PyMOL commands that place a pseudoatom at each C-alpha (Angstrom):
pseudoatom trace, name=CA, resn=MET, resi=1, chain=A, elem=C, hetatm=0, pos=[-2.038, -25.013, -1.248]
pseudoatom trace, name=CA, resn=ALA, resi=2, chain=A, elem=C, hetatm=0, pos=[0.882, -23.194, 0.365]
pseudoatom trace, name=CA, resn=GLU, resi=3, chain=A, elem=C, hetatm=0, pos=[0.923, -22.811, 4.113]
pseudoatom trace, name=CA, resn=MET, resi=4, chain=A, elem=C, hetatm=0, pos=[0.743, -19.309, 5.560]
pseudoatom trace, name=CA, resn=SER, resi=5, chain=A, elem=C, hetatm=0, pos=[3.751, -18.021, 7.445]
pseudoatom trace, name=CA, resn=SER, resi=6, chain=A, elem=C, hetatm=0, pos=[3.319, -17.050, 11.077]
pseudoatom trace, name=CA, resn=HIS, resi=7, chain=A, elem=C, hetatm=0, pos=[3.579, -13.378, 10.015]
pseudoatom trace, name=CA, resn=GLU, resi=8, chain=A, elem=C, hetatm=0, pos=[0.643, -13.810, 7.608]
pseudoatom trace, name=CA, resn=THR, resi=9, chain=A, elem=C, hetatm=0, pos=[-1.378, -15.647, 10.251]
pseudoatom trace, name=CA, resn=GLU, resi=10, chain=A, elem=C, hetatm=0, pos=[-0.706, -12.954, 12.860]
pseudoatom trace, name=CA, resn=LEU, resi=11, chain=A, elem=C, hetatm=0, pos=[-1.559, -10.187, 10.396]
pseudoatom trace, name=CA, resn=SER, resi=12, chain=A, elem=C, hetatm=0, pos=[-4.882, -11.710, 9.371]
pseudoatom trace, name=CA, resn=LYS, resi=13, chain=A, elem=C, hetatm=0, pos=[-5.825, -12.258, 13.010]
pseudoatom trace, name=CA, resn=THR, resi=14, chain=A, elem=C, hetatm=0, pos=[-5.122, -8.637, 13.971]
pseudoatom trace, name=CA, resn=ILE, resi=15, chain=A, elem=C, hetatm=0, pos=[-6.723, -6.697, 11.110]
pseudoatom trace, name=CA, resn=SER, resi=16, chain=A, elem=C, hetatm=0, pos=[-9.672, -4.654, 12.302]
pseudoatom trace, name=CA, resn=GLY, resi=17, chain=A, elem=C, hetatm=0, pos=[-12.921, -4.039, 10.486]
pseudoatom trace, name=CA, resn=ALA, resi=18, chain=A, elem=C, hetatm=0, pos=[-11.912, -0.414, 9.988]
pseudoatom trace, name=CA, resn=GLU, resi=19, chain=A, elem=C, hetatm=0, pos=[-8.555, -1.469, 8.501]
pseudoatom trace, name=CA, resn=ARG, resi=20, chain=A, elem=C, hetatm=0, pos=[-10.288, -3.923, 6.180]
pseudoatom trace, name=CA, resn=ASP, resi=21, chain=A, elem=C, hetatm=0, pos=[-12.664, -1.158, 5.039]
pseudoatom trace, name=CA, resn=ARG, resi=22, chain=A, elem=C, hetatm=0, pos=[-9.673, 1.133, 4.413]
pseudoatom trace, name=CA, resn=ARG, resi=23, chain=A, elem=C, hetatm=0, pos=[-8.010, -1.571, 2.340]
pseudoatom trace, name=CA, resn=VAL, resi=24, chain=A, elem=C, hetatm=0, pos=[-11.189, -2.195, 0.328]
pseudoatom trace, name=CA, resn=ALA, resi=25, chain=A, elem=C, hetatm=0, pos=[-11.406, 1.534, -0.445]
pseudoatom trace, name=CA, resn=ALA, resi=26, chain=A, elem=C, hetatm=0, pos=[-7.723, 1.636, -1.454]
pseudoatom trace, name=CA, resn=VAL, resi=27, chain=A, elem=C, hetatm=0, pos=[-8.103, -1.358, -3.785]
pseudoatom trace, name=CA, resn=HIS, resi=28, chain=A, elem=C, hetatm=0, pos=[-11.248, 0.130, -5.360]
pseudoatom trace, name=CA, resn=TYR, resi=29, chain=A, elem=C, hetatm=0, pos=[-9.393, 3.413, -5.910]
pseudoatom trace, name=CA, resn=ALA, resi=30, chain=A, elem=C, hetatm=0, pos=[-6.407, 1.620, -7.450]
pseudoatom trace, name=CA, resn=ARG, resi=31, chain=A, elem=C, hetatm=0, pos=[-8.679, -0.483, -9.682]
pseudoatom trace, name=CA, resn=ALA, resi=32, chain=A, elem=C, hetatm=0, pos=[-10.456, 2.687, -10.895]
pseudoatom trace, name=CA, resn=SER, resi=33, chain=A, elem=C, hetatm=0, pos=[-7.147, 4.461, -11.491]
pseudoatom trace, name=CA, resn=VAL, resi=34, chain=A, elem=C, hetatm=0, pos=[-5.816, 1.552, -13.539]
pseudoatom trace, name=CA, resn=GLY, resi=35, chain=A, elem=C, hetatm=0, pos=[-9.099, 1.455, -15.455]
pseudoatom trace, name=CA, resn=LEU, resi=36, chain=A, elem=C, hetatm=0, pos=[-8.824, 5.142, -16.348]
pseudoatom trace, name=CA, resn=GLU, resi=37, chain=A, elem=C, hetatm=0, pos=[-5.477, 4.346, -17.929]
pseudoatom trace, name=CA, resn=GLY, resi=38, chain=A, elem=C, hetatm=0, pos=[-7.163, 1.728, -20.106]
pseudoatom trace, name=CA, resn=PHE, resi=39, chain=A, elem=C, hetatm=0, pos=[-5.943, -1.335, -18.230]
pseudoatom trace, name=CA, resn=SER, resi=40, chain=A, elem=C, hetatm=0, pos=[-7.647, -3.924, -16.068]
pseudoatom trace, name=CA, resn=LEU, resi=41, chain=A, elem=C, hetatm=0, pos=[-6.428, -6.231, -13.345]
pseudoatom trace, name=CA, resn=SER, resi=42, chain=A, elem=C, hetatm=0, pos=[-5.720, -9.847, -14.181]
pseudoatom trace, name=CA, resn=ALA, resi=43, chain=A, elem=C, hetatm=0, pos=[-7.229, -12.672, -12.154]
pseudoatom trace, name=CA, resn=ALA, resi=44, chain=A, elem=C, hetatm=0, pos=[-3.875, -13.024, -10.357]
pseudoatom trace, name=CA, resn=ASP, resi=45, chain=A, elem=C, hetatm=0, pos=[-3.892, -9.288, -9.559]
pseudoatom trace, name=CA, resn=GLU, resi=46, chain=A, elem=C, hetatm=0, pos=[-7.433, -9.549, -8.187]
pseudoatom trace, name=CA, resn=GLU, resi=47, chain=A, elem=C, hetatm=0, pos=[-6.428, -12.519, -6.005]
pseudoatom trace, name=CA, resn=HIS, resi=48, chain=A, elem=C, hetatm=0, pos=[-3.400, -10.580, -4.760]
pseudoatom trace, name=CA, resn=ALA, resi=49, chain=A, elem=C, hetatm=0, pos=[-5.612, -7.592, -3.929]
pseudoatom trace, name=CA, resn=GLN, resi=50, chain=A, elem=C, hetatm=0, pos=[-8.028, -9.836, -2.062]
pseudoatom trace, name=CA, resn=ARG, resi=51, chain=A, elem=C, hetatm=0, pos=[-5.173, -11.235, 0.025]
pseudoatom trace, name=CA, resn=PHE, resi=52, chain=A, elem=C, hetatm=0, pos=[-4.292, -7.638, 0.967]
pseudoatom trace, name=CA, resn=ILE, resi=53, chain=A, elem=C, hetatm=0, pos=[-7.916, -6.812, 1.815]
pseudoatom trace, name=CA, resn=ASN, resi=54, chain=A, elem=C, hetatm=0, pos=[-8.226, -9.940, 3.960]
pseudoatom trace, name=CA, resn=GLY, resi=55, chain=A, elem=C, hetatm=0, pos=[-5.076, -9.074, 5.892]
pseudoatom trace, name=CA, resn=ASP, resi=56, chain=A, elem=C, hetatm=0, pos=[-3.105, -12.059, 4.602]
pseudoatom trace, name=CA, resn=ILE, resi=57, chain=A, elem=C, hetatm=0, pos=[-0.337, -9.720, 3.375]
pseudoatom trace, name=CA, resn=ASP, resi=58, chain=A, elem=C, hetatm=0, pos=[0.741, -6.240, 4.394]
pseudoatom trace, name=CA, resn=LEU, resi=59, chain=A, elem=C, hetatm=0, pos=[1.094, -3.123, 2.254]
pseudoatom trace, name=CA, resn=GLU, resi=60, chain=A, elem=C, hetatm=0, pos=[4.814, -3.688, 1.688]
pseudoatom trace, name=CA, resn=GLU, resi=61, chain=A, elem=C, hetatm=0, pos=[4.193, -7.087, 0.106]
pseudoatom trace, name=CA, resn=PHE, resi=62, chain=A, elem=C, hetatm=0, pos=[1.096, -5.881, -1.746]
pseudoatom trace, name=CA, resn=VAL, resi=63, chain=A, elem=C, hetatm=0, pos=[2.955, -3.141, -3.636]
pseudoatom trace, name=CA, resn=GLN, resi=64, chain=A, elem=C, hetatm=0, pos=[5.991, -5.237, -4.589]
pseudoatom trace, name=CA, resn=PRO, resi=65, chain=A, elem=C, hetatm=0, pos=[6.579, -5.447, -8.357]
pseudoatom trace, name=CA, resn=ARG, resi=66, chain=A, elem=C, hetatm=0, pos=[5.696, -8.812, -9.881]
pseudoatom trace, name=CA, resn=SER, resi=67, chain=A, elem=C, hetatm=0, pos=[9.373, -9.556, -10.591]
pseudoatom trace, name=CA, resn=ALA, resi=68, chain=A, elem=C, hetatm=0, pos=[10.172, -9.197, -6.880]
pseudoatom trace, name=CA, resn=LEU, resi=69, chain=A, elem=C, hetatm=0, pos=[7.375, -11.595, -5.946]
pseudoatom trace, name=CA, resn=ALA, resi=70, chain=A, elem=C, hetatm=0, pos=[8.563, -14.219, -8.416]
pseudoatom trace, name=CA, resn=SER, resi=71, chain=A, elem=C, hetatm=0, pos=[12.226, -14.074, -7.354]
pseudoatom trace, name=CA, resn=PRO, resi=72, chain=A, elem=C, hetatm=0, pos=[13.409, -16.326, -4.526]
pseudoatom trace, name=CA, resn=LYS, resi=73, chain=A, elem=C, hetatm=0, pos=[14.492, -14.392, -1.442]
pseudoatom trace, name=CA, resn=ALA, resi=74, chain=A, elem=C, hetatm=0, pos=[18.186, -14.535, -0.630]
for i in range(1, 74): cmd.bond("trace and resi %d" % i, "trace and resi %d" % (i + 1))
show_as sticks, trace
zoom trace
């Protein structure tokens, strides 16, 4: 398993219950919106969403296109 960066560790330590609730609501809304379009989230998408909910990643990383996540950073 990959180690978390210090940024990820700090983020997950500082997320409040209210922020987590806001993130849960946002993910549920996004899941419903995608569903209305006739699509569903893959297992990888669900895991990514859970990382966002848990505070392991921030919004900027959460909304990155898949191609950006797969590419090595320069």
